[in-house]
N, C-alpha and C positions, 0 to 999 in steps of 0.2 A: 141069535137075534138077527133079524133081517136088516135090509137097508132102509126100511121105511118104518116110521112110528105111527101106530094106530091109536094109542091111548096115552095121552100126556097128562101128567099131574103137575100143577104149579103150586108150590107151597107159598101161601100168602099169609104174611104176619103184620101187614100194615106199614112196613118199613119202606124206605126209598129203594133199598136193594130188591125187595119183593116186587116193586113196580117195574124195575129193570127186568127182572125175571119174567114178569107178565108180558112185557113188550116183546122180548125174544121168543117166549112161548107162543104168542099169537102168530108170529111169523113162521115158526117151525110147524105149528098146527096147520096153517094155511098151505104151506108147501107140501105137507104130507096128507092133506085132507083128513086130519086126525080129530078124534074126539078130545075135548079138553075138559079136565076136571080141576076146578079151583078149590084147593083144600086149605082150610084154616083149623088149627088146633088150639083150643083155649087151654092154656097150660094151668091145670088145677093146682099145681104146687104153690102158685102165688096166692091162691085163695085161702090157704090154711090160716094165716094170721088176719087177713083182711075181713074174712067172713064174720068173725066175731064182732067186728065194728059195723059192718055193712052187709046184712044178709041178702040184699038185692044185687050185689056185685055180679053174680053169675048171669042174672037176667040182663043186666046192662051190657055185659061183655058179649052175650049172645046177640043182642040187638045191634050193637056196633059191628059185629062180624057179619051179620046178615046185610046191613046197609053197605058195608065195604064190598062184600062179594057180589051183591046185586049190581053195584056200580061197575065192577070189573067184568062181570058177565055181559052186561050191556056193551061195554067197550069192546070186548072180544067179538061179540055178534056183529056189531057195527063195522068192525074191521074185516069181517068176512069169514070168520070161523063159523061153520054151520052147526056144530053141536057143542054146546058149552053148558056144563052144569057145575054146581058147587056143593060142597059138603063141609059141615062143621062137626068136629069131634071134641071131646073133652079128654084131657090126660096129658101125657108127655109127647110133644111133637117128634121127639127122637125115636119113639116107639111107634106111634100111630101112623106116621107118614110112610116110612120104609117097610114096616112089617105088616101092618094091617090094611091101611087104605090102598096101598099099591097092589097088594095081593087081591083084595076084594074087587078092585076095578080092572084087573088084568093090565096094569100100567106097564108100558115098555120104555117110558122116559119120565124121569122126575127132574123138574127144573126148580132151583131155589137160589136165593141170594146168598152171597158169600158170608155176610155178617148180618147182624140184627141185635145181638147182645152186646153189652159193654165188655171191655177187655178183661175185667176181673172175673166176670161170669164165665167167659170163654176159657180162661186159665183154670178155674176151679172145676167146672163141670163139662167143658168141651162144647164146641159149637153144634148147633142142630145140623148144619150142612155137612160137617165132618161125620156125624153119626149116620146121616142119610147115605152118604157116599160109601160108608163102610158096610152098612147092613142091607141096602137095597139089592134086590136080585135083578135089577134092570139098569139101563144106562142112567147116569146122573149128570146133569149139566149145572155147574155152579157158576152163577153169573156175578161178575164183579162190576162195580160202578167205576167211573173215571177216577174218583178220588182214591180208589184202592190200587190203581195201576202202578 
């Protein structure tokens, strides 16, 4: 890997940690004149039980994701990043981000927040950031908020 990043993926899940990752990612993209991909994975595991009560949940999740990503895309463009796109996937973010999205977009840096799940979920199934750092074939920057220091 070189000294410069050309294709940066920022994992966006709507958390405060993801917003910190976005801010850092914007600055890194500007310094490297890199293309920025804002990636959101709608975790379908949570739909299994809810879907039987609310069949429109997937459509609403997709609409919320689009609204969030368009807001962040505008923010990155206004901050001076020249090329910003976003992508929404369905499935497990632990698989989609490091193994599929990063490969498909020739990503050389993934940026994500350190947390986003509650402590019980992290204990039982591990964190998304942990899986990304373990399985990505590129550099990974895990951003911590001030409360995590």
